[in-house]
N, C-alpha and C positions, 0 to 999 in steps of 0.2 A: 518484361516492366521492369521498371525503377527498380534498384535495389540498393544500400548501405551495405555493405559486404565487408569483413576482413577475414584473411586467413593465420593473420598470426596475431601475438599479443604484444600490446604496447598504451601509447597515448593515443588521441584522438587521431594524431596524422593516420594511425593506420587502416582506419576506418576511408572507405571509397566508394563512388557511384558507379554500380556498374549496371549493365543489360542482363539479365538471369531469364529463364522459363517462369511463366506463370505456374503456381504448385497446383496441384490436380488432387481432386480428391480420393483415397486412397481406399478408406472403410466407411461405408454405410450411416457413421452417424459422424461424419466433420460438414460443416458448412465454405464453403471460400467467400470469404470477405473483401471485398474491395474496400480499399485504407482511406480515409478521407482524414485521420491524421491517427498520431502514433505517440505518445505518453514516453518522457524519459527521466528515471530512476535510478535513484543509485547502486542495484543492482546491475543495470547497463554497465556501468565506467566498471564495477568490480568485474565485469565477464571478460570486458577486453583487456582488461590492467594482466589477467590470469586466465588466457580463453581454455586452456590445457587442463583445469581443473574444474571445469563444466563441461556436461555430455551433451556436446555441440554436435555438428556436420561441420564441413568444410566447403565451400565458406562459408561463415557465419555470418546468418543474417540478424546479430540482436533487439533488442527490444521484448518488451511484454507489452505493456497498455497499446488495445488500440480504440477504434469505433469506424466505422462505414456499410456497407451496405452489402446486403448477402447477395450475391452472382450465383449462387449456383449450390446446392442441398445434394447429400446423398440419399440413398434410399431408403434408408432409416430414419432420417432426420423428421422428427413430427412435430415440433416449436415452430420451424422461421421455414419462410419462405422467402424468393427471392424480392428484394424488393425491402426486404426491414431491414430497417435503421436497428442496429446492435454496437453494444462496447462488452470487452471482455480482457481477460489478462489471459495470458499463454508464452509463459518462456520458450524460445527453440530449446527443448530438451530432448532426446530420446529420438531425433531425427523429425522434431519440429522447426518449423521456423519463425520467427521472431517477427516484428512488426516494421521494422524498417526498408519497408517495404511498399509497393503500390495494392499486391494481395497479399495475403494468407488465405492457408487452411487452418481452423480452428476445430478443436473438439467440439460438439454439439454441449455437451453437459457444463462446457467455460462461458458459454453464451449468455448473454440477455440482453432484451429488449432498451436499446439506449433510451435511459431517459427525457421525454418531447420537452422537458422545459430547459435543456442543455443543448448547445451545438458542438457539433464534434468534437472540436477544439478540448472546451470542460469535459463531453464526456472522457477523452482518452485520458486527460489527468487523474481520473477518479479510480481506477481498477484494483491496482496494487497498491494502494495505498490505503485504502477504504477496505479491501480484505482485511490487510493486518488489521488495522483498529479496531474491525469491528469479530474477525475472531481474537485477539487480544482480551477485549473490555467483556463478550458475550460469551467467548466459547471457552478462553484457557480462563478467565475468572469468569464471574457471573455478576457483570457491576450493578446493583439495583435502587430504587427509589432511597433517597437519605443517606448515601455512601456519601462519606468524604474522599474524593481522591486526588490524587496527586500525579497528571500528566508532564512530564519533561516535554524542553521543547514544543510547547506548544504550538507553536508560531509557525513548524516545518510542515513537509506535505504528511505524515501520517499524525501529529499531533492535532494538526487545525479538524482533520475530521474526527480523530479521537474526544478531543472538548465535544462537538457537537452529538455524537455518540452517548456519552458519559449524559448531557443532559436530554434529550430523550429519553434516558433511561431512568431521570430524577436525582442523578448524585448530585449534588455540590463539587465543583471543580476549581482544585488550584492546579497552575502550573508555571513553567519556570520560561524567561524570556528574555534579551539582553537590550532592547531599546524600549525609547519611546515610540514610537514607530506599532513596533510589534506588540506591545501593550493594548493600544489601541486596538491593534487586528482583534487583538482576542477579547477584550472586552465585547466587539461586534458580536461573538462568539458565543457570551453569554460568560463568560471566567468569574469566578465570585471571587479568586483569588493570584495576582498577577505578582510574582519573584522574579528582582531586576537580580539573576543570578553573581552577576558580575560585583553588585557592590552588597548582595544583601546574605545574611547566613540561611543556605536554602530548607537546611535541618531548622533551626533556631525557627524559621517561619514558620513551616508547615507544623510544629510542634503547638507555637502560640496557639496558631490556627485552630488546632481538633482541641483547646484545653490542655493540652500534654499529654494526648492520649496517641496520638499520631496518626496517620491516614487508613481507613480501611482498605483502600489500591491503590498501590503505585505503579506506573508506566514508563518503563524505562525504552524512548526510543534512542538513547548517545551513548552508551556502554563506558565501557574504560571504570572510572571516578567515579561516575553516576548512578553505575550497579548499586553499589557499595551507599552513597546517597541515598538512595532509593529505601536502603534496608534500613538503615540508621531514623529514615519516614514512618514505617512504616507503625501500625500501632501491634502491641502484642495481640497471635495469633492474623494478621492482617494477611495480604495476597500481595504479589510483585508478581509483577508479568514482563518481560523483556524482547524485544526481539535481536539483540545482539547474545554473542556468547558472555559468559561471565568470566571474568578477566581472571586468568591461572594464578595469581598473588591475591586473589581476594582473601583478605580477613572475615568469616563466614561469621564471627563472634556475635553481631547484633540479629542477622536472621535465625540464626542457632537459637538465643535465649530469646528471640521472639517466637520463637516456633513458628513462623514465619510458612506462609505456604508461597512456591516458586515455580512460575511456567514459564516455558518458552514459547517461543512463535516465529515458524517461518512457515509463511504463508507461499510458495514455493513447493513445498512438499508434495502435498497432490500431485504433480506433474512430474515431479524429480520421481518420487517413487512408483509412479503411475498407479493411484489411488483411484479409481471409478468412483467409486462409494462420497469420494473425500471431495473431486472435482465437481460431480453433481452439488454437493453441498457450496463449492466458491458462486458457483453459477447463480444459486438461488435467492446465495446473500447478495449480489448484485440486482436479481430480480426484486426480490425486498426496499435494497436501497433506492431503484429507480422508482419505486410506488413510490416515497418517501423524498424525492426530490420532488417528485408533480403532485406531491397535494402542499407543499408548500412549507411542509415542515420540517423541513431538515436541507445539510448540507450542502453548502455553499463551497465549491469549490475552488482554489484559490490557482489560477491560474498565471505562469510569471511572462513575462512579455518575449522576454527568450521563447520561449516555446515556439508563441505565434511567430516570430520572425524566423527559426527554424522550420515551422513547418511551411509557410510559404516560402523559403529557399529548394526543401525537398520537392513539392507539388512543381517546381517552377522548373527545375532541371533536365 
């Protein structure tokens, strides 16, 4: 099969097309998927830049998100059969292979039937960002009806899914954006307050929006100084969830004085630490999301045109 591989860390130039063996099912609860599209996420270039920090095999096939058709199933697989259209997120950790290839063997627990309303490219853009947003807002904190929620970088991959999840839960949503085009986009997703962070004071805007009380939940998808900003935006006894490590030099005064509940989210943990129960949970999330897609009540994934071009280039290589 064709695959994009690398044997060393570095920039995009370390990625090379190669012919490699089609992977084999080695355990009863695995499925072989013929990939039709692969997603590209920040974790992919972070792995490429620091390959030795991650438990990958060499040559490494990167990529976490994929969508395709089941070709073969292990003897213990019960939920899928050859011909099923599926989507999934599985990083190439601990002997696994990523999705920058024509085929991938995937743990059944991580796989879900592809939403019928999405094509393969749209479906491949969904899993990692959706799992991150879902676990952050529904598992790490419990976003509920009537809450006021601040989502940082609402036009981004995780952010635009998070907005829709918060609205489904019945929350009012504020988000930060940088341009008129992005403001139009998040307004279409149902945002109640769009804050131009380059021109407006995010903390002041969030507090004014909440009658000077602060938001119930702040979701940090950016890190660094934005984490501190989120602390200042939260109400007393509010909640903050972040997908990045808080900066080491942070002043924790706002968080401490407000008695904030702070949660960390890393959706790669179930595969990184080999946690079957949580792998199954992630597959269940994708199943629930597929139902929401197909009911038309949820989720419009935003796919960059560059992703389409990359997909065409790969399949034509």
